[in-house]
C-alpha positions as CSV (number, residue, x, y, z in Angstrom):
1,X,50.2,206.2,16.0
2,X,46.8,207.2,14.7
3,X,48.2,210.0,12.8
4,X,50.9,207.9,11.2
5,X,48.4,205.2,10.1
6,X,46.0,207.7,8.6
7,X,48.7,209.5,6.9
8,X,50.1,206.1,5.3
9,X,46.6,205.2,4.2
10,X,46.1,208.6,2.4
11,X,49.4,208.3,0.7
12,X,48.8,204.9,-0.7
13,X,45.4,206.0,-1.9
14,X,46.9,208.9,-3.7
15,X,49.5,206.8,-5.3
16,X,46.9,204.3,-6.5
17,X,45.0,207.1,-8.5
18,X,45.7,207.5,-12.2
19,X,46.5,210.9,-13.7
20,X,43.0,211.4,-15.0
21,X,41.4,210.5,-11.7
22,X,39.2,213.7,-10.6
23,X,38.2,212.4,-7.3
24,X,38.4,215.0,-4.6
25,X,41.2,214.4,-2.2
26,X,40.4,212.9,1.2
27,X,39.9,215.5,4.1
28,X,42.0,214.7,7.2
29,X,41.8,216.6,10.4
30,X,43.6,216.2,13.8
31,X,42.5,218.2,16.9
32,X,43.0,217.8,20.6
33,X,42.7,219.4,24.0
34,X,43.9,219.2,27.5
35,X,42.9,220.4,30.9
36,X,44.4,220.8,34.5
37,X,43.1,222.3,37.7
38,X,43.5,223.0,41.4
39,X,40.5,222.9,43.8
40,X,39.9,224.0,47.5
41,X,36.7,222.8,49.2
42,X,35.6,225.2,52.0
43,X,34.4,222.1,54.2
44,X,37.9,220.9,54.3
45,X,37.6,217.6,52.5
46,X,36.7,215.9,49.4
47,X,34.4,213.3,51.2
48,X,30.8,213.7,50.2
49,X,31.4,217.4,49.0
50,X,31.3,216.9,45.3
51,X,28.0,215.7,43.8
52,X,28.8,216.4,40.2
53,X,31.2,214.9,37.7
54,X,34.9,215.3,37.2
55,X,36.1,217.6,40.0
56,X,36.1,215.2,43.1
57,X,39.2,216.6,45.0
58,X,40.3,218.9,47.8
59,X,43.6,221.0,48.0
60,X,45.0,219.0,45.3
61,X,46.4,219.7,41.8
62,X,44.7,217.4,39.3
63,X,45.0,216.3,35.7
64,X,41.7,216.3,33.9
65,X,42.0,214.7,30.3
66,X,44.0,214.8,27.2
67,X,42.0,214.3,24.0
68,X,43.1,213.5,20.7
69,X,40.4,213.5,17.8
70,X,41.0,212.1,14.3
71,X,38.5,213.0,11.5
72,X,38.8,211.6,7.8
73,X,36.3,212.1,5.2
74,X,36.1,210.8,1.5
75,X,33.3,211.5,-0.9
76,X,30.2,211.0,1.1
77,X,31.7,208.9,4.1
78,X,33.6,209.9,7.1
79,X,35.1,208.5,10.2
80,X,35.5,210.0,13.5
81,X,37.8,208.7,16.3
82,X,38.1,210.6,19.6
83,X,40.3,209.1,22.4
84,X,40.4,210.5,26.0
85,X,43.2,209.9,28.5
86,X,42.9,210.7,32.2
87,X,40.6,210.6,35.2
88,X,37.9,212.7,33.3
89,X,37.9,210.2,30.4
90,X,37.6,207.2,32.9
91,X,34.6,208.8,34.7
92,X,33.0,209.6,31.3
93,X,33.2,206.0,30.4
94,X,32.6,204.5,33.8
95,X,31.0,201.2,32.4
96,X,34.1,200.6,30.4
97,X,36.9,201.7,32.9
98,X,37.2,199.8,36.2
99,X,37.8,202.0,39.2
100,X,37.7,205.0,36.7
101,X,38.2,207.6,39.6
102,X,41.8,206.3,40.3
103,X,45.0,206.5,38.1
104,X,45.2,207.6,34.5
105,X,42.4,205.9,32.4
106,X,42.1,205.7,28.7
107,X,38.8,205.7,27.0
108,X,37.2,205.9,23.5
109,X,35.0,208.9,23.9
110,X,33.6,208.6,20.3
111,X,34.2,206.3,17.4
112,X,31.7,206.1,14.5
113,X,31.4,205.9,10.8
114,X,29.1,208.2,8.9
115,X,27.6,208.1,5.3
116,X,25.5,210.9,3.6
117,X,22.6,209.0,1.9
118,X,21.5,212.3,0.3
119,X,22.5,215.9,0.8
120,X,19.9,216.2,3.6
121,X,20.2,212.7,5.4
122,X,23.5,211.4,7.1
123,X,23.7,208.0,8.8
124,X,26.1,207.4,11.6
125,X,27.0,204.0,13.2
126,X,29.1,203.8,16.3
127,X,29.4,205.5,19.6
128,X,28.9,209.4,20.0
129,X,28.4,212.1,22.7
130,X,24.8,212.5,23.8
131,X,22.5,214.9,22.1
132,X,20.8,215.6,25.6
133,X,21.9,218.6,27.7
134,X,23.8,221.9,27.4
135,X,27.2,221.0,28.4
136,X,30.1,218.9,27.1
137,X,32.7,216.5,28.3
138,X,35.6,218.5,26.7
139,X,36.5,221.2,29.4
140,X,37.5,223.7,26.8
141,X,34.0,223.7,25.2
142,X,32.4,224.7,28.5
143,X,32.4,228.3,29.9
144,X,32.3,226.8,33.5
145,X,34.8,224.2,34.5
146,X,33.0,222.3,37.2
147,X,29.9,220.4,35.8
148,X,25.9,220.8,36.4
149,X,23.9,218.3,38.2
150,X,21.9,217.7,35.1
151,X,25.1,216.7,33.0
152,X,26.4,214.5,35.9
153,X,23.0,212.6,35.9
154,X,22.0,212.6,32.5
155,X,23.4,210.3,29.8
156,X,27.0,210.9,28.7
157,X,27.1,208.9,25.4
158,X,25.2,206.7,23.2
159,X,26.3,203.6,21.0
160,X,24.1,202.8,18.0
161,X,22.7,204.0,14.9
162,X,21.3,207.5,14.0
163,X,20.1,209.5,11.2
164,X,20.7,213.4,11.1
165,X,18.2,215.1,8.8
166,X,18.5,218.6,7.5
167,X,14.8,219.4,7.0
168,X,15.3,223.1,6.0
169,X,17.9,225.9,6.4
170,X,16.3,226.5,9.8
171,X,15.1,223.0,11.0
172,X,17.0,219.9,11.7
173,X,16.2,216.5,13.3
174,X,17.8,213.3,14.6
175,X,16.5,209.9,15.4
176,X,18.5,206.8,16.5
177,X,18.3,203.5,18.2
178,X,21.1,203.0,20.9
179,X,22.2,200.5,23.6
180,X,21.2,201.3,27.1
181,X,22.7,204.5,28.1
182,X,26.5,204.8,28.6
183,X,27.0,201.3,27.4
184,X,29.5,200.6,24.4
185,X,28.7,197.0,24.5
186,X,25.3,195.5,25.6
187,X,25.1,191.9,24.1
188,X,24.0,190.6,27.5
189,X,20.6,192.5,27.2
190,X,18.2,192.8,24.4
191,X,17.0,196.3,25.6
192,X,17.5,199.3,23.4
193,X,16.9,203.0,23.7
194,X,15.3,205.5,21.2
195,X,16.7,209.0,20.9
196,X,15.4,212.0,19.0
197,X,16.2,215.7,18.5
198,X,14.4,218.5,16.9
199,X,16.6,221.6,16.2
200,X,15.8,225.2,15.1
201,X,18.4,228.0,14.1
202,X,16.9,231.3,13.3
203,X,18.0,232.9,10.1
204,X,17.2,236.5,11.6
205,X,18.5,236.6,15.1
206,X,21.3,234.5,17.0
207,X,18.7,232.2,18.6
208,X,19.2,228.2,18.5
209,X,16.7,225.9,20.2
210,X,16.8,222.1,20.7
211,X,14.2,219.8,21.9
212,X,15.7,216.1,22.9
213,X,14.1,213.0,23.9
214,X,15.4,209.7,25.1
215,X,13.6,206.5,26.2
216,X,14.0,202.8,26.8
217,X,14.8,200.1,29.4
218,X,18.0,199.7,31.2
219,X,19.9,196.5,31.8
220,X,17.9,195.9,34.9
221,X,14.4,196.6,33.2
222,X,14.0,200.1,34.4
223,X,11.9,202.0,31.8
224,X,13.2,205.6,31.5
225,X,11.6,208.5,29.7
226,X,13.7,211.8,29.4
227,X,12.7,215.0,27.8
228,X,15.2,217.9,27.6
229,X,15.3,221.5,26.2
230,X,18.3,223.6,25.3
231,X,18.2,227.3,24.0
232,X,21.0,229.9,23.4
233,X,20.4,233.4,22.6
234,X,23.3,236.0,21.8
235,X,21.5,239.1,22.6
236,X,24.4,241.4,21.9
237,X,28.2,241.0,21.2
238,X,28.7,241.2,24.9
239,X,25.6,239.6,26.5
240,X,24.4,236.0,25.8
241,X,22.1,233.6,27.6
242,X,21.9,229.7,27.6
243,X,19.3,227.7,29.3
244,X,18.6,223.9,29.9
245,X,15.8,222.2,31.3
246,X,15.4,218.5,31.8
247,X,12.7,215.9,33.1
248,X,13.4,212.2,33.6
249,X,11.0,209.5,34.8
250,X,11.8,205.9,36.0
251,X,9.4,202.9,36.3
252,X,10.3,199.3,37.4
253,X,8.9,197.0,34.6
254,X,10.1,193.9,36.6
255,X,6.9,194.3,38.9
256,X,3.4,194.0,38.0
257,X,2.0,197.2,36.4
258,X,-0.4,197.8,39.1
259,X,2.5,197.8,41.7
260,X,4.8,200.0,39.9
261,X,5.9,203.2,41.5
262,X,6.9,205.9,39.2
263,X,10.0,208.1,40.1
264,X,11.4,211.1,38.6
265,X,14.1,213.9,38.9
266,X,14.3,217.1,37.0
267,X,16.3,220.4,36.8
268,X,16.9,223.6,35.1
269,X,20.0,225.9,34.7
270,X,20.4,229.5,33.2
271,X,23.8,230.5,31.9
272,X,24.5,234.2,31.8
273,X,27.4,235.0,29.6
274,X,29.3,238.3,29.5
275,X,32.2,238.8,27.0
276,X,33.8,242.1,27.8
277,X,36.6,241.7,25.1
278,X,37.6,238.7,22.8
279,X,39.9,237.8,25.7
280,X,37.8,238.2,28.9
281,X,34.6,236.7,29.6
282,X,32.4,235.7,32.7
283,X,29.9,233.0,33.1
284,X,27.3,232.8,35.9
285,X,25.5,229.5,36.0
286,X,22.4,229.0,38.4
287,X,20.9,225.6,38.7
288,X,18.0,224.0,40.6
289,X,18.0,220.2,40.6
290,X,15.1,218.3,42.2
291,X,15.5,214.7,43.4
292,X,12.4,214.1,45.6
293,X,12.3,210.5,44.9
294,X,16.0,209.9,45.8
295,X,17.2,208.6,42.5
296,X,20.4,210.6,42.2
297,X,21.8,212.9,44.8
298,X,19.5,212.2,47.6
299,X,19.5,208.4,47.7
300,X,20.0,208.0,51.4
301,X,17.5,210.8,52.4
302,X,14.0,209.9,53.3
303,X,11.6,212.0,50.9
304,X,14.5,213.2,48.9
305,X,15.4,216.6,48.3
306,X,16.7,219.4,46.0
307,X,19.8,221.5,45.6
308,X,20.5,224.9,44.4
309,X,24.2,225.5,42.9
310,X,25.6,228.9,41.7
311,X,28.8,228.8,39.8
312,X,30.8,232.0,38.7
313,X,33.7,231.5,36.3
314,X,36.1,233.9,34.7
315,X,37.4,233.1,31.1
316,X,40.7,234.6,30.4
317,X,41.9,233.5,26.8
318,X,45.5,233.9,25.3
319,X,45.2,232.3,21.9
320,X,43.9,228.6,22.4
321,X,44.7,228.7,26.1
322,X,42.0,229.7,28.6
323,X,42.6,230.3,32.3
324,X,39.5,229.7,34.4
325,X,39.2,230.9,38.0
326,X,36.0,229.7,39.5
327,X,33.9,230.0,42.6
328,X,31.0,227.6,43.5
329,X,28.4,227.3,46.2
330,X,25.9,224.2,46.6
331,X,23.0,224.5,49.0
332,X,20.9,221.4,49.6
333,X,17.5,221.0,51.3
334,X,19.2,218.1,53.4
335,X,22.6,217.5,55.1
336,X,24.2,215.6,52.3
337,X,27.7,217.3,52.5
338,X,30.2,216.7,55.0
339,X,32.7,218.8,57.2
340,X,36.4,217.7,57.8
341,X,35.4,216.5,61.3
342,X,32.6,214.3,59.7
343,X,29.6,216.6,60.6
344,X,26.9,216.5,58.1
345,X,25.9,220.0,56.5
346,X,23.8,221.3,53.8
347,X,26.3,223.3,51.8
348,X,29.5,223.0,50.2
349,X,31.5,225.9,48.7
350,X,34.7,225.6,46.3
351,X,37.3,227.6,44.7
352,X,39.3,226.3,41.8
353,X,41.4,227.5,39.0
354,X,41.7,225.5,35.8
355,X,43.6,225.9,32.5
356,X,42.4,224.4,29.2
357,X,44.1,224.2,25.8
358,X,42.8,223.1,22.5
359,X,44.1,222.9,18.9
């Protein structure tokens, strides 16, 4: 339907132009992706054994998400509409989709309008994926299929206005004002978030660095500050590295300043990428996630805790199709996982095989 509407609009625009009109023709792009997977948990159950996003299942074939993305640009303006269908889309837009973990949900992942004020400044208004973190919601764009703890407990998306600035050929920046995290509508609260990013791309070596920042009050008055760093370095054509570190603080502004307790969580992850051929690659992700104040994973554990997770994923590519066998082990400092018989344990192991396709 979206394709038909955009095609009709482009046709009518072309018909309205005179023979002397030299305006550049509109640019139209349609892309999409889909992913499916099967997962088996060594504890024998899905209950309390998946603490990250999108793969909460056991011994089950699962549908991930179908995405359709439409982009249309004309002169200095453009529009992007990115729709998702499936459980993954519902979990991503959990504030907009009731009971997102069940059934086949539909969500607007991104929808924004952009305009280039100059050749170095672009303004975008709408909803877009977060600038914070290393991983992305679209499965085909990640080399591990299961998600990290930092992705799962960081922001998913922002709704507001932002300015992307090309400072030079090597440096870029972004600054924006958003609704509270992961809310497409927030008329019930006057709180807003500020987001910023400083990026660096080396002109001499394949190195990219990003420093990200996010701060504001959520709907209940909790003040949040988050600083995040992402770096990638392609050392050789075979060997590449990725790194993500994040630190997030929380303070309850609803109580007097003298009585406020500051809490935080933080984590870091190293991604080791090996591409033996253009078809076969291997990625090892090692992550340490600290939640000593019980804000996220260790909410029911006195004095909080931490978890170490290792994930090894094979990427086998056939054109736009990628097959992803994966094995993962999570080891926690407390018994936050659960055996089939109900016994609490401190570790959870999984194997899965996923398939992603994009066009």
